[in-house]
C-alpha positions in Angstrom: 52.1 85.9 45.8 50.2 84.2 43.0 49.6 81.0 45.1 48.7 83.1 48.2 46.1 85.0 46.2 44.6 81.8 44.8 44.5 80.1 48.3 42.7 83.2 49.7 40.3 83.3 46.8 39.4 79.6 47.1 39.4 79.1 50.8 39.6 82.4 52.5 40.3 82.2 56.3 38.2 79.2 57.4 35.8 79.8 60.3 37.1 76.7 62.2 40.6 78.1 62.0 39.5 81.5 63.2 37.7 80.0 66.1 40.9 78.3 67.2 43.7 80.8 66.6 41.8 84.0 65.4 43.6 85.8 62.6 47.0 87.6 62.1 45.2 90.9 61.8 43.4 90.2 65.1 46.8 89.6 66.7 48.0 92.9 65.3 44.8 94.6 66.6 45.3 93.2 70.1 48.8 94.5 70.3 47.7 98.0 69.1 44.8 98.0 71.6 47.2 97.0 74.4 49.7 99.8 73.6 46.8 102.3 73.0 45.5 101.6 76.5 48.8 102.1 78.1 50.3 105.0 76.1 47.4 107.1 74.8 46.6 109.1 77.9 44.1 111.9 77.4 45.6 114.1 80.2 49.0 114.1 78.5 50.1 116.8 76.2 49.6 116.7 72.4 53.3 116.2 71.8 53.6 113.4 74.3 50.7 111.5 72.7 52.2 112.1 69.2 55.5 110.6 70.3 53.7 107.7 72.1 51.7 107.0 68.9 54.9 107.0 66.8 56.5 104.5 69.2 53.4 102.3 69.0 53.4 102.4 65.2 57.1 101.6 65.0 56.8 98.7 67.5 53.8 97.1 65.8 55.3 97.4 62.3 58.7 96.2 63.5 57.3 93.1 65.3 55.0 92.2 62.4 57.9 92.6 59.9 60.2 90.6 62.2 57.8 87.7 62.5 57.3 87.7 58.7 61.1 87.7 58.1 61.7 85.0 60.7 59.0 82.7 59.2 60.3 83.3 55.7 63.9 82.4 56.7 63.1 79.5 59.0 60.9 77.6 56.5 62.8 75.1 54.4 63.7 76.0 50.8 61.3 73.3 49.5 57.8 72.7 48.1 56.4 72.3 51.6 58.1 75.5 52.7 56.8 77.4 49.6 53.2 76.2 50.3 53.4 77.1 54.0 54.7 80.6 53.2 52.1 81.1 50.5 49.4 80.0 52.9 50.5 82.4 55.6 50.7 85.2 53.0 47.1 84.4 51.9 45.9 85.3 55.4 47.0 88.9 54.7 44.8 89.4 51.6 41.1 90.3 51.8 40.1 89.3 48.3 37.3 86.9 49.1 36.0 88.6 52.2 35.8 91.9 50.4 33.7 90.4 47.6 31.4 88.6 50.1 30.8 91.7 52.2 29.9 93.9 49.2 27.8 91.1 47.7 25.9 91.0 51.0 24.8 94.5 50.3 24.2 94.1 46.5 21.9 91.0 46.8 19.2 92.5 49.0 19.5 95.9 47.3 18.8 94.4 43.9 15.5 93.0 45.2 14.5 96.2 47.1 15.2 94.9 50.6 16.7 98.2 51.8 16.7 97.3 55.5 18.8 94.2 55.0 21.1 96.0 52.6 21.5 98.9 55.1 22.4 96.4 57.9 25.0 94.7 55.7 26.4 98.1 54.6 26.8 99.2 58.2 29.5 96.5 58.6 31.8 97.9 55.9 31.4 101.8 56.0 31.7 104.3 58.8 29.1 106.7 57.6 25.5 106.9 58.9 23.6 104.3 56.8 20.2 105.1 58.2 19.9 108.2 56.1 20.9 106.5 52.8 18.5 105.6 50.0 19.2 103.0 47.3 21.5 105.3 45.4 23.4 106.3 48.6 23.8 102.7 49.7 25.0 101.7 46.2 27.5 104.6 46.2 28.8 103.8 49.7 29.3 100.1 48.8 31.0 100.8 45.5 33.4 103.3 47.1 34.2 100.7 49.9 34.8 98.1 47.2 37.2 100.3 45.2 39.1 101.7 48.2 39.4 98.3 49.9 40.5 96.6 46.7 43.5 98.8 47.0 44.0 98.5 50.8 43.1 94.8 51.2 44.3 93.3 47.9 46.6 95.2 45.7 48.6 97.1 48.2 49.5 93.9 50.2 50.3 92.3 46.8 52.5 95.1 45.8 54.5 95.1 49.0 54.7 91.3 49.0 56.0 91.3 45.4 58.7 93.8 46.5 59.8 92.4 49.8 58.1 89.0 50.2 56.3 87.9 53.4 58.1 90.6 55.6 56.8 93.3 53.1 53.2 92.1 53.2 53.3 91.7 57.0 54.7 95.3 57.4 52.0 96.7 55.1 49.2 94.9 56.9 50.5 96.2 60.2 50.5 99.8 58.8 47.0 99.5 57.4 45.6 98.0 60.6 47.2 100.8 62.6 45.6 103.4 60.3 42.1 101.7 60.6 42.3 101.6 64.4 44.1 104.8 65.5 44.6 106.9 62.3 41.5 109.0 62.9 41.1 112.8 63.3 39.0 112.4 66.5 40.1 114.1 69.7 41.3 110.7 71.0 43.5 109.8 68.1 44.4 113.1 66.3 47.8 113.1 68.0 48.3 109.4 68.9 47.4 108.2 65.4 49.1 111.0 63.4 52.2 109.1 62.4 50.2 105.9 61.6 47.9 107.8 59.3 50.8 109.5 57.5 52.7 106.2 57.1 49.6 104.6 55.7 49.3 107.4 53.1 52.9 106.9 52.0 52.6 103.1 51.9 49.5 103.4 49.6 50.8 106.0 47.2 52.0 103.6 44.5 49.4 100.7 45.2 46.4 103.1 44.9 47.5 104.3 41.5 48.3 100.8 40.3 44.9 99.7 41.5 43.3 102.5 39.6 45.2 101.5 36.4 44.1 97.8 36.8 40.4 98.8 37.5 40.5 101.1 34.5 41.9 98.4 32.3 39.4 95.8 33.5 36.5 98.3 33.3 37.4 99.7 29.9 38.1 103.3 31.1 41.8 103.5 30.4 41.3 106.3 28.0 39.8 108.3 30.8 42.8 108.1 33.1 43.4 111.9 32.8 40.0 112.6 34.2 40.4 110.0 36.8 43.6 111.6 37.9 42.0 115.1 38.0 39.1 113.9 40.2 41.4 111.9 42.4 43.3 115.1 43.3 40.1 116.6 44.7 39.5 113.8 47.1 40.2 114.3 50.8 42.5 111.2 50.8 45.7 111.3 48.7 45.0 107.7 47.7 41.4 106.7 47.9 40.3 108.9 45.1 42.3 106.9 42.5 40.5 103.5 42.7 37.2 105.2 43.4 37.7 107.4 40.3 38.6 104.5 38.2 35.5 102.6 39.3 33.3 105.7 38.8 34.4 106.2 35.2 34.3 102.5 34.4 30.6 102.4 35.6 29.8 105.9 34.2 28.4 107.0 37.5 29.4 109.7 40.0 30.7 108.9 43.5 31.8 110.6 46.7 30.0 113.9 47.3 28.4 115.0 50.6 28.0 112.3 53.3 27.0 112.1 57.0 29.2 110.7 59.8 27.2 110.7 63.0 25.9 114.2 63.5 28.4 115.7 61.0 27.7 116.4 57.3 30.9 116.6 55.2 30.9 118.3 51.9 33.1 116.0 49.8 33.6 116.9 46.1 32.0 114.7 43.5 34.0 112.2 41.3 32.8 112.1 37.7 30.2 114.8 38.7 28.4 115.0 35.3 27.4 111.3 35.4 24.3 109.8 36.9 24.0 108.5 40.5 24.6 104.8 41.0 21.8 102.3 41.6 21.6 98.6 42.5 22.6 97.5 39.0 25.7 99.7 39.3 26.7 97.9 42.5 26.3 94.5 40.7 28.4 95.8 37.8 31.1 97.0 40.2 31.5 93.4 41.5 32.0 92.2 38.0 34.6 94.8 37.3 36.3 93.7 40.6 36.3 90.1 39.4 37.8 91.1 36.0 40.5 93.1 37.8 41.4 90.1 39.9 41.5 87.9 36.8 43.8 90.4 35.0 46.1 90.5 38.0 46.3 86.7 38.3 47.0 86.5 34.6 49.9 89.0 34.9 51.3 87.2 37.9 51.2 83.9 36.1 52.9 85.3 33.0 55.6 86.9 35.1 56.1 83.8 37.2 56.4 81.5 34.1 58.8 83.9 32.4 61.0 83.9 35.6 60.9 80.1 35.7 62.0 79.8 32.1 64.5 82.7 32.5 66.1 80.8 35.4 
């Protein structure tokens, strides 16, 4: 996992490789889209679509886990096998891409180019970015950074540490399913029900560990009680934890009312008494993210060395 993280941080998923073979998440997405088109029939009953969605989720997770298990067991127990497995695992982290996507918002926002920042932000959030001012864009980007640090980095790492390549492949399948069909819309309320619940369960521990790491890196460990209290108010059982840790580390407030299409949702505030974020807050959040990664890499290195010496 340590080597996989380092490979992803240094190289990411090269564009030339993507052009030739796409990406494991794209392969998962293609399978989900195929099963969605065949099984998610709007004229069917709610119960039928719920069962069809459960079957889809189980198939995608089982196939992804099986491929991960096969690769892990077929590769030779050698340095070459180790490097190949770590390289494959690296493709299932989003460490570098997450930083680059949020930085693409932070850079223009810091020089007052709101239109370019808004365009970049539209690629990473689902809310209506056209109504957001500087503070709203900074908040949306920080929330996305915090939540995706858990979903795209620390949750895969957690499941990879527990179960190796099969574990990280299974988690990535669950998370991809949730992002594609785990919505409350009419089309997916039934079909994506099981995928959404499974994603909530898979992220219970990683989200809280992510919050702890962010709080440690951001100097807000002493505010963990308040982070936990605010996280319980969040509509998601998991997203409020890393968002709360980031909010208290930056001493800003996050969440609150937001617009999705024509719908305004009245979300509760996190760290409500603090000030609204600005462009500097967004820049600072990227620094905290980098420090969180550094802390994590250091911990992995220490554990790895101790295991080697212990062996």
